C-alpha positions, 0 to 999 in steps of 0.5 A: 499499499505504501507504493500506491501513487494517486494515479493508481487510484480509480476513486470513482470505482473505489479501486487501486491498481497494485502489483503483488508479489511476483509482479502480478497486477491486481485491483484492491477494492475499498469501501466508502469509508476508505474513500472518504478518508482518502479524499481527506488525505488527498485533498486536491492532489492529482499526482504523486504518492498517496502516503507522505512523510514529513521529510522534504526533498533536498534542493540539490535535485537528487530525489528520483521522480515519483518518490515525492509529491511535487506540490509539498515536496514531501517524500513517500512514507517508508515502511519503517516510518509507517510501522513506527506510527502504527506502533504508536497509535495501537497496542504494539501492532506491526504492519503485517498484522494489518493483513489479517485484521478483519474489521467488526 
């Protein structure tokens, strides 16, 4: 999910195009609650990574295109950062635990 870019989202049909292990393309479906949260997260962004870090791109131009949001100049969120945020917000969960989570 951290590799998703805004261009991968089909927001009208609540789908996200992704690459699974082994390189197979797949569509992820999401519900209306997720669609609403994505709308709040993305606001007016039409390109770039969905999930952003607080780290900013250096002015020297060494960052690869597609790895940061051009408007805010913030990098794509890393796995390590996402895991740290989840651990802080939960009772010690890690990102792999989310694969097995079934909401009530």
